[in-house]
C-alpha positions as CSV (number, residue, x, y, z in Angstrom):
1,M,13.2,21.6,24.0
2,K,12.5,20.8,20.2
3,N,10.2,17.6,21.2
4,N,8.1,20.0,23.5
5,T,7.4,22.7,20.6
6,I,7.3,19.8,18.4
7,K,4.2,18.5,21.0
8,K,2.8,22.0,21.0
9,M,2.6,22.9,17.0
10,S,1.5,18.8,16.7
11,A,-1.8,20.0,19.8
12,A,-2.2,22.9,17.9
13,Q,-2.9,21.4,14.7
14,A,-5.2,18.6,16.3
15,K,-6.8,21.4,17.5
16,Q,-7.4,22.9,14.2
17,A,-8.2,20.0,12.8
18,A,-11.1,19.1,14.8
19,G,-12.6,23.0,14.8
20,I,-12.4,22.2,10.8
21,R,-14.6,19.0,11.0
22,K,-17.1,20.6,12.9
23,K,-17.6,23.2,10.1
24,P,-21.7,22.6,9.0
25,C,-19.7,22.4,4.8
26,Y,-17.0,19.9,6.1
27,D,-19.0,16.8,5.4
28,R,-19.9,17.8,1.9
29,V,-16.3,19.3,1.1
30,S,-14.9,16.4,2.0
31,E,-17.3,14.2,0.2
32,E,-16.5,15.9,-3.0
33,F,-12.8,15.5,-2.7
34,D,-13.1,12.1,-1.7
35,V,-14.6,11.8,-5.2
36,E,-12.6,14.5,-7.1
37,Y,-9.3,11.9,-5.2
38,R,-10.6,8.7,-6.2
39,V,-11.4,10.1,-10.1
40,A,-7.7,10.8,-10.3
41,R,-6.1,7.6,-8.5
42,D,-8.3,5.5,-11.4
43,L,-7.3,7.4,-14.0
44,R,-3.9,7.0,-13.2
45,E,-3.7,3.7,-12.1
46,A,-5.4,2.8,-16.1
47,R,-2.1,4.9,-17.3
48,K,-0.1,2.6,-14.7
49,R,-1.7,-0.5,-16.4
50,N,-1.3,0.5,-19.8
51,H,2.8,1.2,-19.2
52,L,2.9,4.9,-20.7
53,T,4.2,7.7,-18.8
54,Q,2.4,10.7,-18.6
55,A,4.4,12.2,-21.8
56,Q,3.3,9.6,-23.5
57,L,-0.1,9.8,-22.4
58,A,-0.2,13.4,-23.1
59,E,0.8,12.7,-26.9
60,R,-1.7,10.9,-27.6
61,M,-4.2,12.9,-26.0
62,G,-2.7,16.4,-28.1
63,T,-2.0,18.1,-25.2
64,T,1.2,18.7,-22.2
65,Q,2.6,16.4,-19.8
66,S,1.4,19.4,-17.3
67,V,-2.4,19.0,-18.0
68,V,-1.9,15.3,-17.9
69,S,-0.1,15.7,-14.1
70,R,-3.3,18.5,-12.8
71,V,-5.7,15.6,-14.5
72,E,-3.6,12.6,-12.1
73,K,-3.8,15.6,-9.0
74,G,-7.7,15.8,-8.9
75,S,-7.8,19.4,-10.8
76,N,-11.1,20.2,-11.8
77,V,-10.7,19.7,-15.1
78,S,-14.1,19.2,-17.9
79,L,-15.7,15.8,-18.5
80,E,-14.5,16.2,-22.5
81,T,-10.7,15.7,-21.2
82,L,-11.4,12.8,-19.0
83,A,-12.8,11.4,-22.2
84,R,-9.5,12.0,-23.9
85,Y,-7.7,10.6,-20.8
86,A,-9.3,7.7,-20.1
87,A,-9.6,6.7,-24.7
88,A,-5.7,7.7,-24.5
89,C,-5.3,4.3,-22.1
90,G,-8.2,2.9,-24.2
91,A,-10.7,3.2,-21.9
92,R,-13.6,4.6,-21.5
93,L,-15.3,7.6,-19.2
94,E,-18.6,6.2,-17.2
95,V,-20.0,8.4,-15.1
96,K,-22.6,7.4,-12.8
97,I,-24.7,8.6,-10.3
98,A,-26.0,7.5,-7.4
């Protein structure tokens, strides 16, 4: 009985996902999310390369650990915050429009 319910739920989820991908705005939103995710990933990797915890980085930035966590999750943050994060890692922020 449980397997049948799981199969039905999986099929419904797949159908819903397919419907979402057909929406006109899907490609644009997906691309925006991909950019935010890549930036967040790169920042997190820079922090880890420098062997810093979120709390240590937050102290260097003059902010809280929760702000660092939000940045690393790809939340909507300002360029100033991104630049401060990069500087606290001993790096610099570069923005490229291609």
